[in-house]
LOKE-588419 format. One record per residue (C-alpha): residue in three letters; chain; y negated, z, x negated. Coordinates in pm, 1 decimal, padded with zeros to 6 digits, always signed. Each point is the difference from the previous one (the first is absolute). Example, Ala and Ser with C-alpha at 12.3 -4.5 7.8 and 13.67 -1.06 7.14 Angstrom:
REM LOKE-588419
(site 'ALA' 'A' (+00450.0 +00780.0 -01230.0))
(site 'SER' 'A' (-00344.0 -00066.0 -00137.0))
***
This chain:
REM LOKE-588419
(site 'UNK' 'A' (-02250.4 +02702.4 -09987.0))
(site 'UNK' 'A' (+00282.2 -00046.2 +00236.2))
(site 'UNK' 'A' (+00168.1 -00317.3 +00152.1))
(site 'UNK' 'A' (+00310.2 -00044.0 +00213.6))
(site 'UNK' 'A' (+00199.2 -00321.2 -00033.4))
(site 'UNK' 'A' (+00272.7 -00123.6 +00264.0))
(site 'UNK' 'A' (+00316.3 -00084.4 -00162.3))
(site 'UNK' 'A' (+00338.6 -00125.0 +00132.5))
(site 'UNK' 'A' (+00153.2 +00369.8 +00030.0))
(site 'UNK' 'A' (-00314.7 +00178.5 +00114.5))
(site 'UNK' 'A' (-00333.2 +00102.1 -00145.4))
(site 'UNK' 'A' (-00113.0 +00059.8 -00352.1))
(site 'UNK' 'A' (-00315.4 +00238.3 -00088.5))
(site 'UNK' 'A' (-00169.1 -00070.1 -00337.7))
(site 'UNK' 'A' (-00220.1 +00285.7 -00099.5))
(site 'UNK' 'A' (-00214.3 -00067.7 -00303.9))
(site 'UNK' 'A' (-00090.4 +00336.0 -00106.6))
(site 'UNK' 'A' (-00273.3 -00059.6 -00217.2))
(site 'UNK' 'A' (-00377.1 +00071.2 +00080.7))
(site 'UNK' 'A' (-00132.8 -00314.8 -00221.5))
(site 'UNK' 'A' (-00091.0 -00302.5 +00215.2))
(site 'UNK' 'A' (+00318.8 -00176.9 +00116.2))
(site 'UNK' 'A' (+00088.6 -00374.0 +00023.6))
(site 'UNK' 'A' (+00276.2 -00170.4 +00177.6))
(site 'UNK' 'A' (+00121.9 -00367.0 +00010.2))
(site 'UNK' 'A' (+00252.0 -00121.0 +00239.3))
(site 'UNK' 'A' (+00203.3 -00298.2 -00102.3))
(site 'UNK' 'A' (-00060.0 -00335.6 +00175.9))
(site 'UNK' 'A' (+00135.6 -00354.8 +00047.3))
(site 'UNK' 'A' (-00272.9 -00187.6 +00144.5))
(site 'UNK' 'A' (-00078.2 -00255.0 -00298.4))
(site 'UNK' 'A' (-00280.1 -00168.9 +00216.8))
(site 'UNK' 'A' (-00223.7 +00282.0 -00077.7))
(site 'UNK' 'A' (+00045.4 -00039.7 -00385.8))
(site 'UNK' 'A' (-00288.0 -00182.6 -00140.4))
(site 'UNK' 'A' (-00006.6 +00155.7 -00362.5))
(site 'UNK' 'A' (+00294.9 +00183.1 -00159.2))
(site 'UNK' 'A' (-00141.7 +00364.7 +00011.1))
(site 'UNK' 'A' (+00009.8 -00036.0 +00397.0))
(site 'UNK' 'A' (+00379.1 +00000.0 -00033.4))
(site 'UNK' 'A' (+00145.8 +00333.6 +00124.8))
(site 'UNK' 'A' (+00278.1 +00162.9 -00179.1))
(site 'UNK' 'A' (+00371.3 -00059.1 +00108.5))
(site 'UNK' 'A' (+00015.2 +00388.7 +00103.8))
(site 'UNK' 'A' (-00205.4 +00260.7 +00129.4))
(site 'UNK' 'A' (-00244.4 +00133.6 -00260.7))
(site 'UNK' 'A' (-00151.3 +00355.2 +00025.5))
(site 'UNK' 'A' (-00197.7 +00190.2 -00250.1))
(site 'UNK' 'A' (-00302.1 +00193.3 -00088.1))
(site 'UNK' 'A' (-00297.9 -00070.9 -00228.6))
(site 'UNK' 'A' (+00071.0 +00316.4 -00212.9))
(site 'UNK' 'A' (+00212.7 +00293.2 -00030.4))
(site 'UNK' 'A' (+00378.6 +00005.7 +00020.2))
(site 'UNK' 'A' (+00195.5 -00205.9 +00227.1))
(site 'UNK' 'A' (+00148.2 +00229.2 +00245.8))
(site 'UNK' 'A' (+00189.9 -00166.0 +00281.8))
(site 'UNK' 'A' (+00213.2 +00165.4 +00274.6))
(site 'UNK' 'A' (+00227.5 -00197.3 +00208.0))
(site 'UNK' 'A' (+00127.9 +00129.9 +00353.0))
(site 'UNK' 'A' (+00259.3 -00156.3 +00212.1))
(site 'UNK' 'A' (+00081.4 +00075.5 +00363.8))
(site 'UNK' 'A' (+00204.3 -00204.7 +00247.6))
(site 'UNK' 'A' (-00293.1 +00074.3 +00263.3))
(site 'UNK' 'A' (-00383.7 -00041.3 -00014.8))
(site 'UNK' 'A' (-00046.0 +00354.7 +00148.9))
(site 'UNK' 'A' (+00217.8 +00173.1 -00239.4))
(site 'UNK' 'A' (-00199.0 -00147.6 -00319.4))
(site 'UNK' 'A' (-00285.8 +00244.6 +00063.3))
(site 'UNK' 'A' (+00197.9 +00291.8 +00015.8))
(site 'UNK' 'A' (+00135.6 -00065.0 -00362.7))
(site 'UNK' 'A' (-00360.4 -00076.4 -00114.2))
(site 'UNK' 'A' (-00095.6 +00322.1 +00120.1))
(site 'UNK' 'A' (+00286.5 +00183.4 -00160.0))
(site 'UNK' 'A' (-00128.1 -00156.1 -00314.5))
(site 'UNK' 'A' (-00382.2 +00067.3 -00002.3))
(site 'UNK' 'A' (+00002.5 +00309.1 +00230.8))
(site 'UNK' 'A' (+00034.4 +00035.7 +00378.8))
(site 'UNK' 'A' (-00298.5 +00040.7 +00253.8))
(site 'UNK' 'A' (-00021.1 +00371.1 +00088.6))
(site 'UNK' 'A' (-00037.6 +00128.7 +00366.9))
(site 'UNK' 'A' (-00372.7 -00031.8 +00073.5))
(site 'UNK' 'A' (-00179.6 +00268.6 +00227.3))
(site 'UNK' 'A' (+00072.5 -00071.2 +00361.0))
(site 'UNK' 'A' (-00368.7 -00061.5 +00063.7))
(site 'UNK' 'A' (-00011.7 -00283.6 -00243.6))
(site 'UNK' 'A' (+00201.9 -00195.9 +00214.1))
(site 'UNK' 'A' (-00236.4 +00021.5 +00286.3))
(site 'UNK' 'A' (-00318.2 -00204.4 +00102.6))
(site 'UNK' 'A' (-00297.2 +00033.8 -00243.5))
(site 'UNK' 'A' (-00362.9 -00104.4 +00035.8))
(site 'UNK' 'A' (-00228.6 -00115.7 -00281.7))
(site 'UNK' 'A' (-00307.3 -00205.5 -00041.2))
(site 'UNK' 'A' (-00235.3 -00063.0 -00313.4))
(site 'UNK' 'A' (-00288.0 +00211.5 +00087.0))
(site 'UNK' 'A' (+00171.7 +00307.8 +00124.9))
(site 'UNK' 'A' (-00155.1 +00254.0 -00227.4))
(site 'UNK' 'A' (-00007.4 +00354.8 +00103.5))
(site 'UNK' 'A' (+00036.1 +00275.6 +00280.9))
(site 'UNK' 'A' (-00190.6 -00170.3 +00264.2))
(site 'UNK' 'A' (+00189.7 -00301.4 -00016.2))
(site 'UNK' 'A' (+00354.8 +00161.3 +00017.8))
(site 'UNK' 'A' (-00088.5 +00261.8 +00259.0))
(site 'UNK' 'A' (-00140.5 -00270.4 +00219.2))
(site 'UNK' 'A' (+00327.1 -00199.2 -00036.5))
(site 'UNK' 'A' (+00195.4 +00297.6 +00068.3))
(site 'UNK' 'A' (-00187.3 +00054.6 +00310.3))
(site 'UNK' 'A' (+00028.3 -00357.5 +00119.1))
(site 'UNK' 'A' (+00374.9 -00013.3 -00061.0))
(site 'UNK' 'A' (+00052.5 +00315.9 +00203.7))
(site 'UNK' 'A' (-00226.9 -00133.1 +00269.9))
(site 'UNK' 'A' (+00199.9 -00321.9 +00024.6))
(site 'UNK' 'A' (+00356.1 +00163.3 -00071.1))
(site 'UNK' 'A' (+00072.0 -00220.0 -00289.2))
(site 'UNK' 'A' (+00235.5 +00169.0 -00240.4))
(site 'UNK' 'A' (-00144.2 -00008.7 -00362.9))
(site 'UNK' 'A' (+00129.6 +00186.3 -00281.7))
(site 'UNK' 'A' (-00256.3 -00064.8 -00277.2))
(site 'UNK' 'A' (-00346.1 -00101.1 -00054.6))
(site 'UNK' 'A' (-00089.8 -00172.9 -00316.9))
(site 'UNK' 'A' (-00329.2 -00002.6 -00223.1))
(site 'UNK' 'A' (-00104.3 -00277.8 -00234.5))
(site 'UNK' 'A' (-00214.6 +00073.9 -00304.4))
(site 'UNK' 'A' (-00324.1 +00078.6 +00196.9))
(site 'UNK' 'A' (+00120.5 +00374.8 +00021.1))
(site 'UNK' 'A' (-00045.6 +00039.2 -00370.8))
(site 'UNK' 'A' (-00306.3 +00108.4 -00175.8))
(site 'UNK' 'A' (-00154.4 -00322.1 -00147.1))
(site 'UNK' 'A' (+00357.0 -00140.8 -00008.3))
(site 'UNK' 'A' (+00117.4 +00254.8 -00252.6))
(site 'UNK' 'A' (+00372.6 +00056.8 +00018.8))
(site 'UNK' 'A' (+00106.3 +00365.5 +00077.3))
(site 'UNK' 'A' (-00335.8 +00062.2 +00170.1))
(site 'UNK' 'A' (-00107.5 +00062.1 +00366.4))
(site 'UNK' 'A' (-00350.5 -00083.1 +00117.3))
(site 'UNK' 'A' (-00144.6 +00347.6 +00128.6))
(site 'UNK' 'A' (-00194.2 -00211.5 +00262.3))
(site 'UNK' 'A' (+00317.6 -00138.4 +00134.7))
(site 'UNK' 'A' (+00183.3 +00324.5 +00011.6))
(site 'UNK' 'A' (-00276.2 +00257.8 +00029.6))
(site 'UNK' 'A' (+00270.8 +00295.9 +00086.4))
(site 'UNK' 'A' (+00268.9 -00140.4 -00252.3))
(site 'UNK' 'A' (+00322.8 -00206.8 +00082.2))
(site 'UNK' 'A' (+00220.0 +00279.4 +00071.1))
(site 'UNK' 'A' (-00200.1 +00121.1 +00310.0))
(site 'UNK' 'A' (+00015.0 -00365.5 +00123.5))
(site 'UNK' 'A' (+00370.4 -00038.6 -00086.6))
(site 'UNK' 'A' (+00090.5 +00319.9 +00199.6))
(site 'UNK' 'A' (-00160.9 -00131.5 +00319.6))
(site 'UNK' 'A' (+00181.3 -00307.8 -00006.6))
(site 'UNK' 'A' (+00337.4 +00176.6 -00088.5))
(site 'UNK' 'A' (-00018.4 +00131.2 +00362.7))
(site 'UNK' 'A' (+00066.8 -00345.7 +00108.6))
(site 'UNK' 'A' (+00249.6 -00073.8 -00283.8))
(site 'UNK' 'A' (-00235.0 -00227.6 -00177.5))
(site 'UNK' 'A' (-00071.1 -00007.8 -00369.6))
(site 'UNK' 'A' (-00289.5 -00130.2 -00219.5))
(site 'UNK' 'A' (+00102.3 -00259.3 -00259.5))
(site 'UNK' 'A' (-00244.2 -00096.9 -00304.0))
(site 'UNK' 'A' (-00024.1 -00277.0 -00217.9))
(site 'UNK' 'A' (+00050.7 +00054.8 -00370.5))
(site 'UNK' 'A' (-00102.6 -00257.4 -00278.0))
(site 'UNK' 'A' (+00089.7 +00031.4 -00363.3))
(site 'UNK' 'A' (-00332.4 -00102.9 -00118.9))
(site 'UNK' 'A' (-00208.5 +00313.0 -00128.1))
(site 'UNK' 'A' (-00375.9 -00042.6 +00016.4))
(site 'UNK' 'A' (-00131.2 -00004.0 -00367.5))
(site 'UNK' 'A' (-00255.9 +00280.0 +00052.7))
(site 'UNK' 'A' (-00066.6 +00296.5 -00235.4))
(site 'UNK' 'A' (-00014.5 +00314.0 +00211.3))
(site 'UNK' 'A' (+00258.5 -00122.2 +00241.6))
(site 'UNK' 'A' (+00290.8 +00254.6 -00057.7))
(site 'UNK' 'A' (+00283.9 -00259.4 +00055.4))
(site 'UNK' 'A' (-00155.4 -00220.8 -00269.1))
(site 'UNK' 'A' (-00076.0 +00280.6 -00236.9))
(site 'UNK' 'A' (+00340.7 +00143.8 +00030.2))
(site 'UNK' 'A' (+00162.7 -00325.3 -00069.5))
(site 'UNK' 'A' (-00189.2 -00084.0 -00292.0))
(site 'UNK' 'A' (+00062.8 +00352.7 -00143.8))
(site 'UNK' 'A' (+00376.9 -00056.0 +00073.2))
(site 'UNK' 'A' (-00018.3 -00357.5 -00157.7))
(site 'UNK' 'A' (+00197.0 -00158.1 +00303.2))
(site 'UNK' 'A' (-00187.7 -00298.0 +00071.2))
(site 'UNK' 'A' (+00120.8 -00352.9 -00081.8))
(site 'UNK' 'A' (-00171.6 -00154.1 -00315.9))
(site 'UNK' 'A' (-00155.1 -00335.6 -00082.6))
(site 'UNK' 'A' (+00053.0 -00191.4 -00302.8))
(site 'UNK' 'A' (-00256.8 +00217.8 -00200.0))
(site 'UNK' 'A' (+00201.3 +00329.5 +00062.6))
(site 'UNK' 'A' (-00271.6 +00127.6 +00240.5))
(site 'UNK' 'A' (+00064.5 +00047.2 +00399.0))
(site 'UNK' 'A' (+00041.6 -00350.2 +00170.6))
(site 'UNK' 'A' (-00279.2 -00034.0 +00247.0))
(site 'UNK' 'A' (+00036.8 -00176.8 +00328.1))
(site 'UNK' 'A' (-00247.0 -00050.9 +00280.2))
(site 'UNK' 'A' (+00136.5 +00099.9 +00339.6))
(site 'UNK' 'A' (-00163.9 +00190.0 +00297.3))
(site 'UNK' 'A' (-00181.4 +00261.9 -00182.9))
(site 'UNK' 'A' (-00134.3 -00217.9 -00254.1))
(site 'UNK' 'A' (+00136.7 +00031.5 -00366.9))
(site 'UNK' 'A' (+00353.8 +00156.1 +00011.1))
(site 'UNK' 'A' (+00267.6 +00118.5 -00231.2))
(site 'UNK' 'A' (+00363.2 +00009.7 +00074.4))
(site 'UNK' 'A' (+00288.6 +00264.8 -00043.0))
(site 'UNK' 'A' (+00270.9 -00122.2 -00228.8))
(site 'UNK' 'A' (+00311.6 +00050.0 +00222.6))
(site 'UNK' 'A' (+00226.7 -00132.1 -00280.4))
(site 'UNK' 'A' (-00038.1 +00332.7 -00182.5))
(site 'UNK' 'A' (+00126.1 +00330.4 +00137.8))
(site 'UNK' 'A' (-00325.0 +00170.4 -00075.7))
(site 'UNK' 'A' (-00165.6 -00251.2 +00225.3))
(site 'UNK' 'A' (+00214.6 +00047.3 +00295.3))
(site 'UNK' 'A' (+00004.3 +00386.6 -00032.8))
(site 'UNK' 'A' (-00396.7 -00021.8 +00003.0))
(site 'UNK' 'A' (+00021.1 -00214.5 +00317.2))
(site 'UNK' 'A' (+00257.2 +00242.9 +00153.1))
(site 'UNK' 'A' (-00224.6 +00286.1 -00047.9))
(site 'UNK' 'A' (-00299.5 -00161.0 +00150.8))
(site 'UNK' 'A' (+00207.9 -00112.6 +00297.5))
(site 'UNK' 'A' (+00129.8 +00338.2 +00065.1))
(site 'UNK' 'A' (-00352.5 +00152.1 +00017.1))
(site 'UNK' 'A' (-00119.6 -00279.8 +00211.0))
(site 'UNK' 'A' (+00318.8 +00050.6 +00262.8))
(site 'UNK' 'A' (-00100.0 +00367.7 +00026.3))
(site 'UNK' 'A' (-00348.7 -00099.3 +00151.4))
(site 'UNK' 'A' (+00191.7 -00094.5 +00315.6))
(site 'UNK' 'A' (+00124.4 -00353.3 -00027.5))
(site 'UNK' 'A' (+00330.5 -00094.0 +00143.5))
(site 'UNK' 'A' (+00080.1 -00312.8 -00183.2))
(site 'UNK' 'A' (-00159.2 -00242.7 -00249.4))
(site 'UNK' 'A' (-00042.2 -00382.2 -00017.2))
(site 'UNK' 'A' (+00031.7 -00144.1 -00334.3))
(site 'UNK' 'A' (-00226.5 -00300.8 -00052.6))
(site 'UNK' 'A' (-00139.3 -00205.1 -00260.9))
(site 'UNK' 'A' (+00299.5 +00079.4 -00213.1))
(site 'UNK' 'A' (+00088.6 -00365.8 -00114.3))
(site 'UNK' 'A' (-00214.3 +00116.4 -00198.3))
(site 'UNK' 'A' (-00329.9 -00127.8 +00131.9))
(site 'UNK' 'A' (-00260.1 -00019.3 -00242.3))
(site 'UNK' 'A' (-00283.2 -00204.7 +00182.8))
(site 'UNK' 'A' (-00157.2 -00281.7 -00210.0))
(site 'UNK' 'A' (+00103.4 +00142.8 -00325.1))
(site 'UNK' 'A' (+00302.7 -00165.1 -00151.4))
(site 'UNK' 'A' (+00306.5 +00222.5 +00032.7))
(site 'UNK' 'A' (+00164.0 -00104.3 -00306.9))
(site 'UNK' 'A' (-00239.6 +00213.8 -00205.2))
(site 'UNK' 'A' (+00165.2 +00295.0 +00134.0))
(site 'UNK' 'A' (+00296.3 +00120.4 -00218.0))
(site 'UNK' 'A' (+00256.5 +00289.3 +00024.3))
(site 'UNK' 'A' (+00179.3 +00264.3 -00163.8))
(site 'UNK' 'A' (-00348.5 +00084.2 -00185.6))
(site 'UNK' 'A' (-00042.0 -00342.9 -00097.8))
(site 'UNK' 'A' (+00335.4 -00097.0 -00142.7))
(site 'UNK' 'A' (+00105.0 -00219.3 +00284.4))
(site 'UNK' 'A' (-00169.3 -00306.4 +00138.6))
(site 'UNK' 'A' (-00115.6 -00017.6 +00368.8))
(site 'UNK' 'A' (+00312.5 -00235.7 +00088.6))
(site 'UNK' 'A' (+00253.0 +00252.7 -00123.0))
(site 'UNK' 'A' (-00090.8 +00259.1 +00303.2))
(site 'UNK' 'A' (-00214.5 -00156.4 +00234.3))
(site 'UNK' 'A' (+00256.9 -00075.9 +00260.6))
(site 'UNK' 'A' (+00132.6 +00354.7 -00016.1))
(site 'UNK' 'A' (-00340.1 +00163.2 +00006.5))
(site 'UNK' 'A' (+00038.5 +00059.2 +00375.9))
(site 'UNK' 'A' (+00330.0 +00137.3 -00061.3))
(site 'UNK' 'A' (-00139.4 +00271.2 -00237.8))
(site 'UNK' 'A' (-00286.9 +00100.7 +00239.3))
(site 'UNK' 'A' (+00249.7 +00042.6 +00284.7))
(site 'UNK' 'A' (+00238.3 +00221.8 -00191.7))
(site 'UNK' 'A' (-00300.1 +00214.8 -00111.8))
(site 'UNK' 'A' (-00144.6 +00013.9 +00352.7))
(site 'UNK' 'A' (+00328.0 +00087.5 +00148.3))
(site 'UNK' 'A' (+00048.3 +00288.7 -00244.8))
(site 'UNK' 'A' (-00341.6 +00123.3 +00091.6))
(site 'UNK' 'A' (+00078.5 +00021.2 +00356.6))
(site 'UNK' 'A' (+00316.9 +00185.0 -00080.9))
(site 'UNK' 'A' (-00193.6 +00236.2 -00231.6))
(site 'UNK' 'A' (-00248.1 +00073.7 +00300.0))
(site 'UNK' 'A' (+00254.1 +00012.0 +00270.9))
(site 'UNK' 'A' (+00351.5 +00048.0 -00125.3))
(site 'UNK' 'A' (+00148.9 +00053.5 +00348.4))
(site 'UNK' 'A' (-00137.9 -00335.8 +00119.0))
(site 'UNK' 'A' (+00121.0 -00341.7 -00005.6))
(site 'UNK' 'A' (-00295.2 -00223.4 -00178.4))
(site 'UNK' 'A' (-00120.2 -00309.0 +00160.9))
(site 'UNK' 'A' (-00168.3 -00261.6 -00223.6))
(site 'UNK' 'A' (-00092.7 -00338.1 +00079.2))
(site 'UNK' 'A' (-00060.5 -00264.2 -00285.3))
(site 'UNK' 'A' (-00164.2 -00351.8 -00029.6))
(site 'UNK' 'A' (+00204.7 -00084.6 -00318.0))
(site 'UNK' 'A' (+00348.8 +00103.3 -00152.1))
(site 'UNK' 'A' (+00292.0 -00080.3 -00215.7))
(site 'UNK' 'A' (+00375.5 +00034.8 +00009.1))
(site 'UNK' 'A' (+00031.6 +00376.1 +00103.5))
(site 'UNK' 'A' (-00312.6 +00027.4 +00200.4))
(site 'UNK' 'A' (+00183.7 +00090.2 +00331.3))
(site 'UNK' 'A' (+00116.7 +00308.9 -00172.2))
(site 'UNK' 'A' (-00374.0 +00142.4 +00035.5))
(site 'UNK' 'A' (-00206.1 -00223.7 +00241.2))
(site 'UNK' 'A' (+00006.1 -00232.9 +00295.7))
(site 'UNK' 'A' (-00178.5 -00332.7 -00045.2))
(site 'UNK' 'A' (-00250.7 -00194.0 +00199.3))
(site 'UNK' 'A' (-00034.7 -00376.6 -00046.7))
(site 'UNK' 'A' (-00358.1 +00014.6 -00121.8))
(site 'UNK' 'A' (-00345.3 -00113.0 +00136.8))
(site 'UNK' 'A' (+00089.9 -00250.1 +00292.0))
(site 'UNK' 'A' (-00224.8 -00196.1 +00236.9))
(site 'UNK' 'A' (-00022.7 +00014.1 +00379.9))
(site 'UNK' 'A' (+00170.6 -00322.6 +00083.5))
(site 'UNK' 'A' (+00324.1 -00133.5 +00131.6))
(site 'UNK' 'A' (+00103.5 -00128.3 -00342.8))
(site 'UNK' 'A' (+00015.0 +00339.5 -00163.2))
(site 'UNK' 'A' (+00169.7 +00137.4 +00317.2))
(site 'UNK' 'A' (+00262.0 -00248.2 -00046.5))
(site 'UNK' 'A' (+00069.1 +00024.7 -00365.9))
(site 'UNK' 'A' (+00014.0 +00398.4 +00002.5))
(site 'UNK' 'A' (+00342.3 -00038.5 +00158.0))
(site 'UNK' 'A' (+00168.3 -00178.3 -00293.5))
(site 'UNK' 'A' (-00207.9 +00204.0 -00226.3))
(site 'UNK' 'A' (+00134.6 +00346.1 +00129.2))
(site 'UNK' 'A' (+00352.7 -00137.6 +00014.1))
(site 'UNK' 'A' (-00038.8 -00112.1 -00377.4))
(site 'UNK' 'A' (-00117.7 +00323.8 -00107.8))
(site 'UNK' 'A' (+00289.0 +00182.1 +00188.0))
(site 'UNK' 'A' (+00270.1 -00209.7 -00147.2))
(site 'UNK' 'A' (-00179.3 +00048.2 -00367.9))
(site 'UNK' 'A' (+00035.2 +00382.0 +00026.2))
(site 'UNK' 'A' (-00308.3 +00088.5 +00194.6))
(site 'UNK' 'A' (+00118.8 +00071.2 +00363.7))
(site 'UNK' 'A' (-00303.9 +00210.5 +00109.3))
(site 'UNK' 'A' (-00289.6 -00245.0 +00004.6))
(site 'UNK' 'A' (-00222.2 -00187.1 +00247.9))
(site 'UNK' 'A' (-00338.6 -00184.2 +00028.9))
(site 'UNK' 'A' (-00356.0 +00101.3 +00127.8))
(site 'UNK' 'A' (+00054.8 -00046.6 +00359.4))
(site 'UNK' 'A' (-00262.9 -00228.1 +00158.1))
(site 'UNK' 'A' (-00110.9 -00100.0 -00360.1))
(site 'UNK' 'A' (-00230.4 +00154.2 -00262.3))
(site 'UNK' 'A' (-00263.8 -00247.6 -00014.7))
(site 'UNK' 'A' (-00193.1 -00153.0 +00295.4))
(site 'UNK' 'A' (+00051.6 +00115.5 +00389.5))
(site 'UNK' 'A' (+00305.1 -00076.9 +00223.6))
(site 'UNK' 'A' (-00047.6 -00137.1 +00333.3))
(site 'UNK' 'A' (+00177.8 +00216.1 +00282.1))
(site 'UNK' 'A' (+00269.6 -00260.9 +00007.3))
(site 'UNK' 'A' (+00073.3 -00006.2 -00351.3))
(site 'UNK' 'A' (-00035.2 +00399.7 -00009.3))
(site 'UNK' 'A' (+00283.2 +00019.3 +00253.9))
(site 'UNK' 'A' (+00207.6 -00243.3 -00197.4))
(site 'UNK' 'A' (-00027.9 +00195.7 -00302.7))
(site 'UNK' 'A' (+00115.7 +00318.6 +00169.7))
(site 'UNK' 'A' (+00269.6 -00144.5 +00195.0))
(site 'UNK' 'A' (+00146.0 -00137.3 -00362.4))
(site 'UNK' 'A' (-00084.9 +00299.0 -00217.0))
(site 'UNK' 'A' (+00108.4 +00300.6 +00216.1))
(site 'UNK' 'A' (+00348.0 -00121.6 -00117.0))
(site 'UNK' 'A' (-00112.7 +00023.2 -00369.5))
(site 'UNK' 'A' (+00092.6 +00337.7 -00202.6))
(site 'UNK' 'A' (-00379.5 +00038.9 -00089.7))
(site 'UNK' 'A' (-00223.5 -00030.1 +00297.8))
(site 'UNK' 'A' (-00390.3 +00043.9 -00060.8))
(site 'UNK' 'A' (-00254.3 -00156.7 +00203.1))
(site 'UNK' 'A' (-00294.9 -00131.9 -00224.8))
(site 'UNK' 'A' (-00190.4 -00200.5 +00244.2))
(site 'UNK' 'A' (-00123.1 +00192.9 +00305.7))
***
């Protein structure tokens, strides 16, 4: 919810600090486009939200690079990341467990390619249940594999989704029900979406109890040997089920009141979970969605892209726009998430994206 406007004496940043859906109308003077009166724009810039209190911050600086500094002082600065987070990372949908990461580790060593992190998508879980690990994928546990990778300075990074499988007997679900921390639907019962594990419920990060519950589970998860976490589906993504039925603060707030800040709550709770498990290490988190203040807790990647020249081109203004908006630690899926990159296209991706703060290959 941030916009930069060029003015005669520099630049003005407009921060609309409100999680409700925002709108903006810029003044226009082209009468040729006005066929009916409602198409006429206001004579001044109009910004607002569909609900909540209007909280608009105005920042000014004579230079463009000075504006993000002021923005971060307002919403929170980006902490120093662990050094390894700035290196080259390898990921791919399908990497699932011990065999995959040890094979990658050997190949990177054989080819003398520096690589600081190996990333696992949802296949490492037991039936896509968050905070679980499939014993078939890690028969000796995660920590034994993490120790082997640590000899070459590599970490294992695992994906975490907020959706919790709705299944009695699954300890994470049972614990959440007992603690009453899941988002409610209109009937006052837990809201149910449909994501990777099937029917899913969602922690309510708008309440302290919900964040504390997630923090505890993250800390237990980290102690298994994971070096960082990849926070996905935190838009929140609810599959084919209408997300507007998800209410917050034990059902008191409508979906729009917190939706845009949902990922921020997940990031804060996850960050505190890493600190609880490893207080002497700088946490590293990567997030798909965020809000004002996200960079205090997580880096961001630019979402599911495709292996083509268009997405390669558009990643440059996207990452610059994020940096100007207070999220400097970001980058795209190098090579593309969907499709396959040709050798020529992959080379172009690498030549561009090694300059980005976050550098993760997702295509080869």
